[in-house]
C-alpha positions, -999 to 999 in steps of 0.1 A, spaced: -1 1 -1 10 34 -3 17 57 28 32 85 35 62 72 61 99 85 77 123 68 79 146 89 104 132 114 124 136 149 117 125 180 99 93 178 73 106 166 43 125 131 57 85 123 54 79 102 16 52 86 2 64 46 -4 54 12 1 47 -2 28 29 -32 44 -8 -33 46 -22 -37 86 -50 -61 90 -78 -60 118 -69 -80 150 -93 -84 179 -119 -59 187 -109 -37 156 -112 -26 121 -93 -19 89 -104 9 67 -97 20 36 -84 53 50 -103 83 25 -84 110 50 -68 119 75 -52 149 95 -24 166 113 -21 166 149 9 182 172 16 147 183 22 137 145 50 163 136 66 162 174 67 126 170 82 131 132 108 151 144 121 129 176 111 156 198 92 127 214 116 97 211 126 94 250 90 82 263 78 70 228 100 60 205 90 46 173 107 14 145 118 32 117 103 38 91 72 50 105 40 64 97 25 93 109 -8 100 119 -33 92 148 -67 93 136 -84 90 105 -118 86 78 -122 57 60 -148 29 54 -144 -6 68 -133 -39 48 -119 -61 77 -138 -65 108 -113 -84 139 -126 -109 158 -150 -96 186 -163 -58 168 -198 -63 167 -216 -22 160 -198 -22 125 -202 -38 90 -182 -39 63 -188 -8 39 -197 18 69 -179 49 70 -161 57 102 -139 77 116 -116 73 147 -83 63 166 -52 40 150 -19 37 175 9 62 184 15 66 148 4 46 119 -27 59 97 -10 81 71 -21 52 47 -40 35 19 -50 14 46 -53 16 86 -64 1 116 -87 20 144 -93 4 178 -117 31 185 -143 38 161 -179 57 156 -200 63 121 -194 94 99 -229 118 110 -243 129 78 -239 166 87 -203 165 86 -176 165 56 -152 136 55 -127 162 57 -141 174 89 -148 133 100 -109 134 99 -102 162 117 -126 143 150 -112 117 162 -83 125 184 -94 165 186 -128 150 200 -119 126 227 -95 148 241 -120 179 242 -138 155 261 -121 145 283 -113 176 293 -145 187 299 -159 158 320 -132 166 334 -143 199 349 -180 180 364 -211 191 360 -207 229 336 -248 232 332 -253 269 333 -219 279 348 -191 299 328 -162 279 314 -130 301 300 -110 280 275 -73 292 262 -74 290 220 -112 281 219 -107 283 178 -83 258 175 -93 222 170 -93 208 206 -108 243 220 -131 248 194 -146 210 201 -140 221 239 -161 247 229 -191 230 216 -193 203 241 -191 227 265 -219 248 251 -242 213 244 -232 205 284 -253 238 289 -221 261 297 -215 295 293 -182 292 267 -158 327 269 -129 318 245 -93 334 235 -83 337 201 -68 353 174 -91 385 167 -85 371 132 -107 342 146 -130 358 169 -161 356 145 -158 320 141 -160 317 180 -194 342 181 -207 319 151 -201 287 173 -219 306 203 -187 319 227 -180 350 235 -145 358 222 -110 376 241 -77 375 228 -48 360 251 -19 375 267 -19 401 295 -48 417 310 -66 386 302 -80 384 341 -95 421 337 -108 414 302 -125 383 313 -136 399 347 -155 425 328 -174 394 306 -182 374 332 -183 403 367 -201 372 383 -171 350 380 -155 320 362 -161 280 376 -134 264 352 -113 266 325 -92 242 298 -59 255 289 -63 238 254 -35 261 237 13 256 244 7 291 255 18 303 295 -17 310 305 -21 288 328 -13 305 366 -35 338 347 -64 308 346 -59 296 376 -59 329 391 -89 337 375 -109 300 383 -90 306 421 -97 267 425 -70 242 410 -97 213 405 -116 232 380 -85 238 352 -75 213 334 -49 213 308 -42 195 271 -13 214 264 12 214 292 23 183 314 49 200 331 32 233 343 4 210 357 25 194 377 43 222 387 4 240 391 -10 212 410 -38 213 376 -48 184 363 -31 175 323 -56 151 301 -48 129 278 -66 113 253 -83 82 248 -94 56 221 -128 50 232 -150 49 210 -178 62 234 -166 97 233 -162 94 197 -197 85 193 -204 112 221 -189 133 188 -210 119 162 -240 123 183 -234 164 186 -225 161 147 -260 149 138 -280 173 167 -260 207 148 -239 207 176 -209 207 172 -190 210 135 -155 200 133 -128 224 128 -111 224 92 -86 255 77 -67 233 46 -71 205 28 -43 188 7 -34 155 -7 -8 126 1 18 138 -20 22 170 -2 26 150 37 53 175 47 35 203 35 9 195 56 32 188 86 51 220 78 19 240 79 4 224 116 36 228 127 35 268 122 1 275 136 -23 275 100 -45 254 117 -64 223 117 -48 206 85 -66 175 67 -49 153 42 -72 136 16 -59 97 10 -72 88 -28 
């Protein structure tokens, strides 16, 4: 099969498209003929070798953590999927940017989403759901999301809104219109955040999600006033320092189904900023690492 691979760690140009062995569905998994994948931070960090001390990969490695495609093999123990189903979901640590991929967590794609949106939904959805769930009951409460226009941040905002929360979200000014369209009250990053949030929510903020790699955790803690009601998906080191919970993604089909259900109800639209072909995988990694937003790679 054709696959994106890197034979050594390094810059995006180590990525090439070449032939790789086909994977096959094992127990409690499905194989898909891949239609598209997204580029997540873990993908370019792994490719660069930044995580090899604790997540070493056998090389050559295929990048990619999530994907969308049509099921063509079903492993033993799978009873909720059929060959021919269009699904989105999660593979292993790094293995989905190829013509075929094995998913260990998946859900049917809502008809309201494009294939590209489904590709962007997997890792962002389970990460956002885990962060929002960690904050408890949000109905009628005000929540602050740092980095609300990103893939995880916008997913967390929509999950929180569906849970009945009022959401304030930080983003660059050019993304404020997008946040307003979601139902989020936008504000900007950086110094003075506490004052800006206090002007928007004089009654206070119940909880906060740190969804962007910014140095804002001390500010979020000061705004909320309780480390138990602040979570981060972007800075484990600072989380430990400040006693704040760090949330990791989980390969959990139930979380993906929650995201799909919100999609069917018109309450969750995964964000996609750019779509590139498989042949441009190096460019896709370069753009994603450069902060252009959510990048999706189509796989013929």
